[in-house]
C-alpha positions as CSV (number, residue, x, y, z in Angstrom):
1,M,187.9,64.9,20.8
2,M,184.6,67.1,20.6
3,V,182.1,65.2,21.0
4,S,184.1,63.6,24.2
5,L,184.3,67.5,25.4
6,I,180.9,67.7,25.1
7,R,179.7,64.9,27.0
8,E,181.9,65.9,29.1
9,R,181.0,68.5,29.9
10,I,176.8,68.0,30.0
11,C,177.8,65.7,32.5
12,I,179.3,68.4,35.3
13,I,176.5,70.3,34.0
14,L,174.0,67.2,34.9
15,F,176.4,66.2,37.8
16,F,175.8,69.9,39.5
17,T,172.3,70.6,38.8
18,G,170.9,66.9,40.2
19,C,172.8,68.3,44.2
20,L,171.1,71.8,43.2
21,Y,167.9,70.2,43.1
22,G,168.1,66.7,45.1
23,Q,169.0,68.3,49.0
24,V,166.4,68.5,50.7
25,K,165.8,71.1,53.1
26,I,165.7,70.2,56.7
27,E,162.7,72.2,59.0
28,P,163.2,73.3,62.0
29,N,161.0,71.8,65.1
30,E,159.1,73.7,66.7
31,N,160.6,74.2,69.9
32,Y,163.7,76.3,67.9
33,K,161.1,78.0,66.2
34,I,160.0,79.0,69.8
35,A,162.9,79.8,71.7
36,L,164.2,82.0,68.3
37,R,161.0,84.0,68.7
38,M,161.4,83.6,72.7
39,K,164.7,85.4,72.3
40,L,164.2,87.2,69.7
41,K,161.1,89.0,71.5
42,L,163.6,89.4,74.4
43,D,166.2,91.2,72.5
44,A,164.0,93.9,71.2
45,D,162.0,94.2,74.1
46,P,164.3,96.9,76.4
47,L,160.7,98.0,78.5
48,L,160.6,94.4,79.4
49,Y,164.0,94.4,82.2
50,M,162.6,97.5,83.5
51,D,160.5,95.2,86.6
52,E,162.9,94.7,88.9
53,P,162.0,91.5,90.2
54,K,160.9,89.7,87.7
55,S,163.9,91.2,85.4
56,A,166.5,88.0,86.8
57,H,164.0,85.5,85.6
58,L,163.3,86.4,82.7
59,N,167.3,86.9,82.2
60,T,167.6,83.4,82.9
61,V,164.2,82.5,80.2
62,H,166.0,84.4,77.9
63,H,170.0,83.0,78.8
64,E,167.8,79.7,78.2
65,S,166.5,80.1,75.2
66,K,169.6,81.3,73.5
67,Y,171.3,79.1,74.9
68,Y,168.6,76.3,73.7
69,V,168.9,77.8,69.6
70,V,172.8,77.2,69.7
71,L,172.6,73.4,71.1
72,D,169.5,73.0,68.4
73,E,172.6,74.7,65.3
74,L,174.8,72.8,66.7
75,G,172.9,69.5,66.2
76,K,173.4,68.4,69.9
77,K,170.0,66.5,70.3
78,K,170.7,64.8,74.0
79,Q,170.9,67.8,75.7
80,L,168.0,69.8,73.9
81,Q,165.0,67.7,76.4
82,T,167.0,69.4,79.5
83,K,167.1,72.9,77.6
84,V,163.9,72.6,77.3
85,N,162.8,72.2,80.7
86,Q,164.6,74.7,81.6
87,I,162.9,77.3,80.1
88,K,159.8,75.9,81.0
89,E,160.9,75.6,84.7
90,A,161.9,79.5,83.9
91,A,158.8,80.2,82.3
92,I,156.5,79.4,85.2
93,R,158.7,81.2,87.7
94,Y,158.7,84.4,85.9
95,N,154.9,84.0,85.9
96,Q,154.3,83.2,89.1
97,T,156.6,86.1,90.5
98,K,153.9,89.1,91.9
99,Y,155.0,92.3,92.5
100,D,153.0,95.0,93.4
101,Q,155.3,98.1,95.0
102,I,153.3,100.7,97.3
103,I,153.4,103.1,96.3
104,P,154.0,106.4,98.8
105,A,150.8,108.3,99.0
106,K,151.5,112.2,97.5
107,I,150.3,114.3,100.5
108,K,150.0,117.6,100.0
109,V,151.1,120.2,102.3
110,N,148.2,121.9,103.9
111,V,149.6,125.4,103.1
112,R,147.2,128.7,103.4
113,Y,148.2,132.1,102.2
114,N,147.1,134.9,103.8
115,Y,147.6,137.7,100.9
116,F,145.5,140.1,103.4
117,S,148.0,140.4,106.5
118,L,149.5,144.1,107.0
119,V,152.0,142.3,109.4
120,S,155.4,141.6,107.5
121,E,157.1,137.7,109.3
122,R,160.9,140.7,108.7
123,D,159.3,143.2,111.0
């Protein structure tokens, strides 16, 4: 009885250690890593949103990369290629956006003070 109990426990321990060491660790692919890095970088840096004409394209890139990460975690492999294409298109549009805001030149007011005037303006 004692031998069968020990044998049973040894089998259980061997079974669980085999399950722990026998698991295959799946590495995420490069597209997932790139999309995750883009998403985290955009989340961390709010200064990227300050340039208004580019911020719409940047929001599109952020949105598409966020959904790419979600789709990859859910295992929907068919839709991933369309998301990759959408991320590329949004990134190209972001890079092609040129915005040169015309800053008006500050006009110096030509004010001359005459400190030696004897006549005051109140008179």
